[in-house]
N, C-alpha and C positions, 0 to 999 in steps of 0.2 A: 690739625694743629695746620692751617694751610705757608703755601710757600714762603709769604710776601711776613709770616708770622715767625717763622724759623730764622726766617733771617736778619730777620728783628731781632730774634733774643743772642745770634750770634755777632753781633754786631752789639750791644748791649753787655755781652761777657767782654772782649778784648775790650771798652772803650775806645769804640772806629775812631772818633773825631778826637779823642784826647791821646791814639798813637796816632794819630794826618800828621798833630801837633808836631810827633815830633819830627817826622818829614820837611814839612816847614822849618824847624828851628835849624837843623844841616844843613839847612840852600841858602836857610837867613845867614849860619856864621860861617861860609862860605864867600857869602856876597860883601861879610863889612871884613873880612881877613882884605878879600879883594882890593875893596870898592868899586867892584865891576861883576859883571852875571860872569860865571867860568864859563867857560869856551873847549869845545873838542873834548881831551883825555881829560881834562880839571873838573865839567862837565859830567862825563859819562864817571866818571868818579865820582861825585856828589851826587848826584843821584842811588847810585848802586848803593853810598852813603844814608843817604835818605833811607832808602827801603828798607834795609838792615837795624838802623833805631824804628821803622816802619811795625815790622816781623817783631825784634826785639821785646818791644812796650806792649803789642798785641797778645803775646807770651807771657812776659813781664803781669797783665793785668790778670787774662787766664785762669794764673797760673795762682797770683791770689789770693781768687773768687773755688778755685780746686777746695788751698790748707780753708779758704775760710769755711767754705757752706757750713759746719754745720751755727757756726758765730754768726751765720747772715741768717738762719733759718729764723733766727729773732732778731734779729734787723733790721734787713732788707730781705724778705720775706720771698717778693717777690723778681727777685734777680734771676737770670738760669737755669743756676744747678738746683736753688735753694725748693722749686717752684717746680722743678721735674723739666719742662718746658728743652732741655739740654742734655743731654746723657752725661756722669760724670767720665766715661769711660772715652763716649768722643770729644768728649772737651783736653783728656788728656792729650788721644792722638792728634788732636792737632794746636795745640802747646806745643806738641814734642817738633812736627813738622814747620811752624813756625820759628821756635832756635834754632832748627840746622838751614831753612831758609836766611836766618841774620847771618849766621857762620859767612854759609855761600855770596851770599852781595861780598862781603868784608874779603873772601881770600882773593874772589870778580875783581874788586880795584887792588890790591896789592898787587894786582898782576896786571897789571893797566901800570901802574907806578912804574914798575920793574919798564914797561918798554921807554919809556920817559927817561935824561938821562940823571943822576943822581936821582931819579925819583923815588925810588920803593926804600931811603934812608931819609928822604924830607915827609913821607906820606906814613914809617915806621912806627910815629904815639902814634896810627889810628889802632894798630895791634893794644898796645898799651891803653889807648880809652874803653874801650870795647871789655876788657881784657878784665880792668880796674869793677862797671859796670857788672859784671857777670859773678866778680865779686860779693859785689854786694849784693845783688840778685839772694844767691846761694845765701849769705849770709843771714840776712834778711827773712828770707822763707823757711828755709829749713832750720827743721826742732833737735837737729842729727844732734852726739854728742859733741861732733869737730863740727859746729857752726859757734859762731857768734852769738847767734841768737838777734842778732838784731833789732826785731819785732815787737819782741819781746821787754827791748830797753829801755822803751818810753827818745826821749834825744835825740840820743845813736840814733837809732833806726829812724827817723826822724830826719836826721841831717844823711843821711845814707839813702835815705827817697829824694832828699835836695841836690843831693849831689851827682842826683843817673842822672835828672832831668836836666840841671848846666850841664852837666857835660856833653850833653847833646849840641849846645854849642861847642862846643870846643872837638867833637868828631867834625863836625859843619868841615871845621874851619882847617881842622889837621888833614878833612882830605884834598885840601887846596895846597899842603905844604905850611900851612901859617898861623899854628897854632895858639900862641903866646903875644897877638900882636894887638896890644893898648885893647881895642875899639871888643874886639871879639874876650879879651878878659874882665873889661869893663860890665856887658850882658850879663857874663859865668853868673858873680857875685850878683849883679841882679836878680839873676832869676833862682841865685844859690839862699837868700838871706827871702824872697817874696815866699817859696817853697814852702822853706823852714817857718813862714808862721804858719801859714795854714795850714801842712801837716800840727803842729800844736793845735792851733781849734779843732780842728780835722776829727784828732785823737778823744776829745775833748764832746766833738758833740756825742761820739760811741761809746762815752761811757758805762754805758749799760752792758753794754754784747762783748765788751773786751777783757771777760772772765779769761785771768790767767799772767797779764801783760802787764807790765809795771809800766803806765807811762807817763808824764809830763805831772799830765792831772792827779792821776790817783797820790805821786810821789806825794807833792807840794798844796794838792787842791785846786779846784774847779779858778777859782780868781787871780790865785797867782798866776799861773798856768795862763789866764786870760793876758794879765799885765806883761807878761816875758814875752806873750806875741805880738800886743801892741809894741813892745818895745821892742823887736828884730825888727816891726814898719817901720816904725822911725828910722835906724839903721836904712830899711831899706835907701825912703826917703834919700838920702846921702846921697845913697850909692848909686841913684837917676841922675838927683846933680853935678854930682863928682864928676865926671867926665866931660861936664861940659865947664865949671870950673876949672877943667885943666885942659883945657881945649885939647884936648879928645878929641869930640865934636864940636861944630861950631858951635859959640852962643845964639845965634841967631838963629836956628833950630830945635830954643827950648820949649819955644812955645808947644810945639808939634808931643812934650809928653805933660802938658797941663792935665788932659783929661783925666786919665793912667796915678797921678799926685791928688786931684780935686779928689778922688773915689775912696785915697784909703782913706782920707782924713772921715767921711763917712763909717767906714769900717767902726772908726770909735764908739757914735752909737751902738749899732748891733753887738759889740763886745759887753759893752753897761750892760745894754738889757736882754744879758745873756739868751741875744740870737745868735748861738754860737751858726749853726747851718746855712743862716744867710748872710754873715760875718763870713764864712769863706769860701762862697760864694762870691764876694763883692768883691774878697783879694784877688781870686782867680781872676776875675772881666778888671781889675787895675791891671791886671798883671798882662794880659791884653791888647786892653790899650799903651799903657807904656809901651812893650814887642814892638807894635803901631807904629809909635811912634816914631819910634830909632828905625826902623827898615823904614818910612817916608825920610828921616832924617838919611839913609845912606842914600837913598836912590835918589836924594834930591841935588 
């Protein structure tokens, strides 16, 4: 295998692009909270929070592949681990290193906050958010007797993943001491609902290889699961429009999120024709367009 091919395999294992959006989400959270780009120590904390989330997401993604290697031999045999492009042992070592790096960034951010008057007290919610993410990770991936085994419980597992993704925005805002700012909470709920719908659709897509799991689609049937995903997307549209109606964001900026809203409507046709892979991709695209609209609104 060539060097570039090897690097590409690691990027695939870590889902590097998705993990990078975590870093961007942290920066966006701090921008939303402050209504300006963070500076000085707050900028340093934001960067450390972003790196912590990036490393955390890389390790989570890799751990998911490590634990699902047998399932992926059926569902996705070309992924780095089932194909043999990356050894299981090497994947475990680097996954551990990345999680330790995530913790190091968190600790260093706390150290910087302690140099600001009342800074550590105001920054402390960051610890709770990071620990909650760890709790969700371990109880989602682990199948031990002491785990909630969320991955095998369908909707609770979908909710755990969606919460962990939504918390990226909160983590960014907590780094600049404003985790409860209304604009931040608005984007948290938008991200939560988008990802919950997408996780349900992804479970429908992966039904053949999800032996031993009790996903929502397995429990209530594929058609009902698609309907619930669509209802959640309708709720997502309400959560997108609400901040403008409540004047949390300027009503004049509503035009910026129209592309994201219009993309949601395209999902209904894909679900109706059982094109689940295309549906979940459109949900992701809609989320990205919507976040871009809110980012532009915050910068204007």
